[in-house]
Every structure is written in structure tokens, then in C-alpha cells.
C-alpha positions as CSV (number, residue, x, y, z in Angstrom):
1,M,48.8,86.4,33.1
2,A,45.1,87.2,33.3
3,K,42.9,85.4,35.5
4,K,40.4,83.1,33.5
5,P,36.5,84.3,34.3
6,E,34.9,81.8,36.6
7,A,32.3,79.3,35.0
8,V,28.5,80.7,36.0
9,V,26.4,77.8,37.1
10,A,22.9,78.5,37.1
11,P,20.8,77.7,40.2
12,V,19.3,74.1,40.3
13,K,15.4,74.4,40.1
14,K,13.8,72.1,42.5
15,T,10.9,69.9,40.6
16,I,8.1,67.6,41.7
17,V,6.7,64.9,40.1
18,V,2.8,64.8,40.5
19,Q,0.6,61.8,39.4
20,Q,-3.4,62.3,39.3
21,T,-4.8,59.2,40.9
22,S,-8.7,59.6,41.0
23,S,-11.3,61.4,38.6
24,A,-12.5,64.9,39.0
25,A,-16.0,63.9,38.0
26,R,-18.8,65.0,40.6
27,R,-16.2,67.3,42.2
28,P,-16.6,70.8,43.1
29,A,-15.4,73.1,39.8
30,V,-12.7,74.9,41.7
31,Q,-10.9,71.2,42.4
32,T,-11.6,70.6,38.4
33,A,-10.1,73.6,37.3
34,T,-7.2,73.4,40.1
35,L,-6.2,70.0,38.3
36,K,-6.0,71.4,34.8
37,G,-4.1,74.2,36.1
38,L,-1.6,71.7,37.3
39,G,-1.8,70.0,33.8
40,L,-3.5,66.9,35.0
41,N,-6.9,65.9,33.7
42,K,-6.7,62.3,33.4
43,I,-6.1,59.2,36.0
44,R,-2.5,58.3,36.0
45,R,-1.3,61.0,34.2
46,T,1.9,62.7,35.6
47,R,3.6,66.2,35.1
48,E,6.8,67.3,36.1
49,L,6.4,70.9,38.0
50,E,8.4,73.6,39.7
51,D,8.4,73.4,43.4
52,T,7.2,76.8,44.5
53,P,4.6,77.6,47.1
54,S,1.8,78.0,44.8
55,I,2.1,74.7,43.2
56,R,2.5,73.1,46.5
57,G,-0.9,74.9,47.5
58,M,-2.6,73.7,44.3
59,V,-1.3,70.2,45.2
60,H,-2.3,70.5,48.6
61,A,-6.1,71.5,47.6
62,V,-6.7,68.5,45.6
63,R,-4.3,66.1,47.8
64,H,-7.2,63.5,47.7
65,M,-6.8,63.4,43.9
66,V,-3.2,63.4,43.5
67,K,0.3,62.0,44.9
68,I,3.8,63.6,44.6
69,I,5.8,60.6,43.1
70,E,9.3,62.1,43.5
71,E,11.0,65.5,44.8
72,R,13.9,66.5,42.4
73,G,16.4,69.0,42.9
């Protein structure tokens, strides 16, 4: 009897949930652009983002305005 092909399992992507905690008003334009790049632009807005070094760097750059709520994966 022939072997059955094994099921291919997709790798699980790690994600983080980030929430904006303070306003970007009166902040440098670079920080406002970083928040927009993360998909955040209003207080208490959350986004689930892929956990990559570039995203972690962006979160670190605006760490005083955001918090990581959850790490998944």
C-alpha cells in the first residue's frame, strides 16, 4: 500500500498586540510617523502586528506612548 503524503503544517507567526496610551500631539514628526506606521493614531486604539525586529524597533522608538498588551504565538 502506498504511503499517504504528510500534512504540511504552516509555521505559526508570532504576533504582538500594541495599544496607544498617549497622544502624539506636540511630539516630533518622526514619532507621529512611527505611530502611523504601526497603524495607531488615536488613544486606546489597538493593533495586532507581526512580531519582527523592525516592528519591535518601532515600538521601542515610541515606547512612552504605547504598551504591549499581549504576545501571541
